[in-house]
C-alpha positions, 0 to 999 in steps of 0.5 A: 487577651491580645497583647501589643509588644513595643520595642523601645530598643532591641537587644542581642538577647544575651543576659547581662550578669554582674556582681553588684558589689563589684568595684562598688567602693571605687565606683562610689568614689568616682560618682562623688565627683559628679554629685552636687548638693544643689543648684546655685541661686539663679541669676536673672539675665537681661531678658528675664531668663535665669540659670541655676548651674554653677560653672563647676557643675556645667564643666562637670556635666560637659566632661562626664556626660551626666550630673547628679543634683541632690535635693532638686525636688522637695519632699512635698513635690515628691509626695504630690507626684507619687500621690497623683500617680497612685490615684491614676493607677486606682482609676486605671482599668487594666482590661482596656489595654495590655500593652507591654513595655519590653527592652529585650524582646526581639519581636518587631511589633508596635501599636497605635496605642504606643504611638498615640501615647506621645500626646496622652497618658498611657499605661505599659505593663512589665513583661513578667506581669502576666501568666501564661493565660494572660492574667495579671500575676499580682495587683495592677499597682505592682504590674505597671512598668511605666506611664507616659508620655505626656504627663507633663502636658496633661496632668496639672501636678506633673506639669507644675514640676515639669514646667517649673522655673528650676527646670527652665533655669537648668535648661537655660544653664545648659544652653537651651534657647527655646526648649520643649519637653518632648516626653515624660515618663513615670517609671516604677521599677517594680519589686522583683519584676522591674525590667532591665533597660539595656545600654542606650543613648537618648538621642537615638530615640529623640533625634534633632539636627543638630542633636539636642536631647537631654534627659532629666531623671528624678528619683522619687525613691532612693535608687540603689544597685539592689533596686535598679539604679542607673549605671553610666559610662562616664565620658561616653558621650564624647564618642558620639551617637552610635545609632538611631531608632527609626519609625518607618512604614512597617514599624520601628527599627534601629539603623545599625546593630547594637554595640557590645559594652564592657560592664566594668566601664559602667559606674552605678549612680546611686541617689536619694529621693529628690535627686535629679540626674541630668543625662547628656543625649549621647551618654551610654546608660542602662539599669538592671532588673529590680531584684529587691523587695522595694520599688524604685519610682522615678519621673523622667523628662526629655528636653530638646531645643527648637531654636535652630534645630529640626525634629527628625520626621522619622522619630517615633514621636510624630505629634499632631500638635506642636509642644509649647516651649518652656521659654524663648531666650531670643528671636531668630 
């Protein structure tokens, strides 16, 4: 079996070790200041666009670089997305592709399968899913790292949530004038083999001039320090973009070396299913391996603005068809 290994971002190769209980009580106290129980009732503007963040929520996001909105998705929405993905996995034939999603492997190999996933629904395996002979070590349902990157465009269930009024209202509250969802991912974080995602910034991979990327990370299951929740460095977005991920003629690469981060600066973002984590494009964040017996499913969206903003031609995503904006708040 032939394997394509795609690097979403490179890493120094040094494993990151930490004690899961280290500073947990202190970090929990910090996170509570970023957490909001819900979005406020949207208020219509003269053009019909609505916003659903309170001034306090917007201030917290601008200050800290992320915001937790509890109960953003209903139990019915969560069940619908999980059930739909289960159906996709049942229909997926793993012999048709063996693309492995890696965040640590230093081999600079990419594939057309990954590039074409920008406008398709594609499946990517965990690094530890295969044995030395190239065979799956467990059922395919427990071997997939993620599915992406156009769920929000192609699948009706995921499109309904991604293009919902509350998502548009949230982006409007953040100042977006003509936003598009540029990519979507269903992330599994499988029990025991769910891989580490090293420290990174979303603007590195989805760059516009000026920078406009915002991540929307929806927990479909409870996310804890044990099963691989998000970790972030509060206020790190204020230091700007560290480096860019470039797609060149010979593949993909970073334009600068990775920085080293002190793990004590990160705080865990433990959330309940249905909570949305809003992530500034320059925020340094990561997640660790899932060493529990439980999965940690999440649905992730990334939005960029197209009003007065230019999509970088050397981004890894090079679409054949321009994405449809969620709304347009005015003409320029």
